[in-house]
Wavefront OBJ file of the C-alpha trace (Angstrom):
o trace
v 181.511 254.723 113.714
v 183.135 255.320 117.060
v 181.237 255.800 120.325
v 182.630 257.236 123.637
v 181.025 256.761 127.205
v 181.348 260.318 128.447
v 179.821 259.263 131.835
v 182.690 256.748 132.351
v 185.165 259.570 131.688
v 183.517 262.204 133.722
v 182.751 259.905 136.698
v 186.274 258.531 137.107
v 188.644 260.473 139.202
v 192.413 259.848 139.764
v 193.576 260.672 143.315
v 197.130 260.912 144.568
v 197.616 260.307 148.471
v 200.945 261.038 150.206
v 200.936 260.252 153.904
v 203.712 260.832 156.369
v 203.973 260.438 160.139
v 207.293 261.077 162.073
v 207.866 260.346 165.705
v 210.963 261.760 167.412
v 212.546 260.749 170.801
v 215.064 262.306 173.045
v 217.006 259.066 173.143
v 217.319 255.824 171.203
v 214.379 253.585 171.924
v 213.364 249.950 170.977
v 210.200 249.576 168.990
v 207.736 246.729 169.593
v 205.948 245.419 166.392
v 203.560 247.915 164.790
v 200.496 247.153 162.729
v 199.863 249.912 160.327
v 196.310 250.308 158.807
v 196.543 253.041 156.255
v 195.480 251.145 153.004
v 192.173 251.569 151.457
v 189.902 248.589 150.743
v 189.398 248.077 146.894
v 186.360 247.087 144.950
v 184.988 247.653 141.511
v 184.631 251.445 142.342
v 188.092 251.940 143.857
v 191.316 250.504 142.485
v 194.937 251.077 143.695
v 197.350 251.751 140.838
v 200.366 252.631 142.825
v 201.288 251.577 146.551
v 204.630 252.442 148.193
v 205.050 251.904 151.886
v 208.247 252.909 153.646
v 209.624 252.879 157.226
v 212.996 252.870 158.855
v 215.725 250.889 156.971
v 216.141 247.314 158.119
v 212.640 246.877 159.153
v 210.765 243.643 158.099
v 207.409 244.308 156.791
v 204.785 241.704 156.153
v 201.342 242.366 154.633
v 198.251 240.529 155.650
v 194.513 240.983 156.432
v 192.835 241.412 159.855
v 189.460 239.967 161.100
v 187.675 242.962 159.250
v 189.439 242.085 156.038
v 191.609 245.322 156.165
v 195.028 245.258 154.838
v 197.569 245.432 157.564
v 201.359 246.148 157.239
v 203.024 244.422 160.300
v 206.371 246.070 160.988
v 209.188 244.300 163.014
v 212.020 246.594 163.986
v 215.397 245.190 164.771
v 217.349 248.347 165.811
v 217.244 251.118 168.349
v 216.388 254.555 166.905
v 215.640 258.097 168.097
v 213.158 258.414 165.254
v 210.257 256.443 163.621
v 208.933 257.236 160.143
v 205.959 255.964 158.240
v 205.462 257.057 154.736
v 202.802 255.913 152.308
v 202.285 256.861 148.502
v 199.094 255.827 147.022
v 197.566 256.537 143.645
v 193.944 255.375 143.147
v 191.257 255.481 140.625
v 187.724 256.140 142.029
v 184.635 255.712 140.047
v 181.541 257.741 141.018
v 179.028 255.498 142.713
v 175.374 256.026 143.273
v 174.844 255.092 146.897
v 171.194 254.352 146.409
v 171.802 251.861 143.573
v 170.547 248.773 145.309
v 167.359 246.798 145.821
v 166.545 245.832 149.420
v 165.374 242.338 150.322
v 161.574 242.315 150.874
v 161.968 241.848 154.645
v 164.028 245.023 154.921
v 161.967 247.494 152.890
v 160.233 248.837 155.986
v 161.651 249.286 159.566
v 161.832 247.718 162.114
v 162.944 244.414 160.739
v 164.986 241.513 161.844
v 167.942 240.028 160.151
v 167.604 236.414 158.897
v 169.198 233.990 161.307
v 172.289 233.133 159.186
v 173.159 236.812 158.643
v 172.348 237.850 162.320
v 174.859 235.142 163.582
v 177.595 236.868 161.587
v 176.940 240.401 162.158
v 175.631 240.246 165.880
v 178.653 242.101 167.048
v 177.821 245.165 164.860
v 174.334 245.222 166.417
v 175.526 245.532 170.105
v 175.310 248.974 171.781
v 178.724 250.026 172.832
v 177.446 252.351 175.638
v 174.487 252.110 178.084
v 173.741 255.879 177.887
v 170.369 257.124 176.727
v 170.835 258.888 173.426
v 167.188 259.934 172.456
v 166.515 263.424 171.268
v 163.360 265.279 170.550
v 163.779 265.725 166.763
v 163.892 262.034 166.227
v 160.925 259.620 166.360
v 162.122 256.131 165.398
v 159.867 253.669 163.716
v 158.147 250.920 165.695
v 156.162 247.756 165.102
v 152.947 249.885 165.556
v 154.119 252.596 163.202
v 156.695 251.112 160.627
v 158.408 253.335 158.120
v 160.101 252.929 154.801
v 163.746 251.964 155.496
v 165.725 254.242 153.137
v 163.624 257.336 153.710
v 163.959 256.777 157.533
v 167.711 256.529 157.442
v 168.023 259.584 155.114
v 165.888 261.527 157.586
v 167.922 260.451 160.461
v 171.275 261.649 158.836
v 169.638 264.929 157.914
v 168.403 265.525 161.430
v 172.010 264.936 162.782
v 173.458 267.289 160.079
v 171.006 269.950 161.464
v 171.524 269.168 165.091
v 175.353 268.582 165.370
v 177.671 271.361 164.424
v 181.062 270.313 163.046
v 184.142 271.086 165.048
v 187.723 270.121 163.967
v 189.477 268.274 166.753
v 193.015 266.842 165.726
v 193.596 264.765 168.874
v 191.724 262.555 171.448
v 189.232 259.726 171.331
v 185.635 260.018 170.188
v 183.187 261.709 172.526
v 180.380 259.562 173.964
v 177.153 259.792 171.979
v 175.431 261.445 175.034
v 178.149 264.245 175.240
v 177.862 264.815 171.467
v 174.185 265.257 171.887
v 174.509 267.363 174.940
v 177.183 269.695 173.280
v 175.508 269.552 169.901
v 178.963 269.876 168.401
v 181.554 267.228 167.374
v 184.243 266.139 165.048
v 183.524 263.594 162.313
v 184.444 260.547 164.568
v 182.014 261.873 167.290
v 179.054 262.173 164.894
v 179.928 258.724 163.300
v 179.986 257.072 166.822
v 176.668 258.651 167.686
v 175.046 257.590 164.357
v 176.257 254.011 164.737
v 174.638 253.878 168.252
v 171.405 255.252 166.941
v 171.312 252.587 164.241
v 172.001 249.849 166.802
v 169.147 251.153 168.812
v 167.008 250.276 165.679
v 168.376 246.818 165.673
v 170.649 247.454 162.803
v 174.218 246.468 162.264
v 176.439 249.475 162.173
v 180.162 250.233 161.966
v 182.492 253.252 162.026
v 184.919 253.429 159.089
v 187.614 255.777 158.313
v 189.458 257.018 155.268
v 191.016 260.066 153.531
v 188.920 263.167 152.892
v 188.619 264.653 149.389
v 186.796 267.967 149.060
v 185.612 268.949 145.757
v 184.254 272.450 146.504
v 187.123 274.839 145.986
v 185.484 277.441 148.342
v 185.251 275.213 151.314
v 188.365 273.222 151.266
v 189.194 273.486 155.017
v 190.263 269.839 155.654
v 191.597 268.600 152.410
v 193.732 265.529 152.872
v 192.663 264.952 156.375
v 191.737 261.560 157.782
v 187.701 261.245 157.908
v 185.329 258.987 159.785
v 181.864 258.024 158.849
v 179.235 255.357 159.456
v 178.063 252.268 157.556
v 174.884 250.287 158.008
v 174.131 246.762 156.802
v 170.997 246.389 154.897
v 169.823 243.080 153.528
v 169.970 243.230 149.691
v 172.338 246.340 149.751
v 175.066 245.092 152.042
v 177.103 247.691 153.891
v 176.073 251.169 152.884
l 1 2 3 4 5 6 7 8 9 10 11 12 13 14 15 16 17 18 19 20 21 22 23 24 25 26 27 28 29 30 31 32 33 34 35 36 37 38 39 40 41 42 43 44 45 46 47 48 49 50 51 52 53 54 55 56 57 58 59 60 61 62 63 64 65 66 67 68 69 70 71 72 73 74 75 76 77 78 79 80 81 82 83 84 85 86 87 88 89 90 91 92 93 94 95 96 97 98 99 100 101 102 103 104 105 106 107 108 109 110 111 112 113 114 115 116 117 118 119 120 121 122 123 124 125 126 127 128 129 130 131 132 133 134 135 136 137 138 139 140 141 142 143 144 145 146 147 148 149 150 151 152 153 154 155 156 157 158 159 160 161 162 163 164 165 166 167 168 169 170 171 172 173 174 175 176 177 178 179 180 181 182 183 184 185 186 187 188 189 190 191 192 193 194 195 196 197 198 199 200 201 202 203 204 205 206 207 208 209 210 211 212 213 214 215 216 217 218 219 220 221 222 223 224 225 226 227 228 229 230 231 232 233 234 235 236 237 238 239 240 241 242 243
């Protein structure tokens, strides 16, 4: 008798990523060292099966990890050039993940809560607001000591409110808007909404970070940004980790 796990077959996706950036100059220039961060972080749900990174010939490339544990390619250029090329070929295998497959620590089941001291000392930088602007808005009533709420349901509610409130706009260049500007305009690119959500989470005393990656759209009818870089927000919940 033979058995086959259909879920394992259906839920595993193979993805090919081809990335290219080319800079051209009107004269030969000397390049300072470049740190390139284009490499996805791996875990049991995402594995790299092929990785090829190329830049101009004669360049010394050394791989390492930064303070956030991201893979970094440090490039040292020894020649003048009128052009700089960065090319990355990646093949990855991604396994479908249930984002709610976790058990929160008892202290984190309801909000607001405080991190345990040993955790707080490590993630305190992620809890600090990056702006001093007021970012409250009428649709959002945060939990309080007098009126605590269930953690996961509250965070899901917050993301739904932002989805209804902030219209998406594609913006290829420029830094992220301030959270206050995104709320005022009620429009923003993914990085704008990610920064806004991170600040709202920090307002709740939670550790939050903005992360980036490649966008894969599965709906054939709405593939408007397939292959683009994408930004989103992660929050640290005791028992679940970064989600």
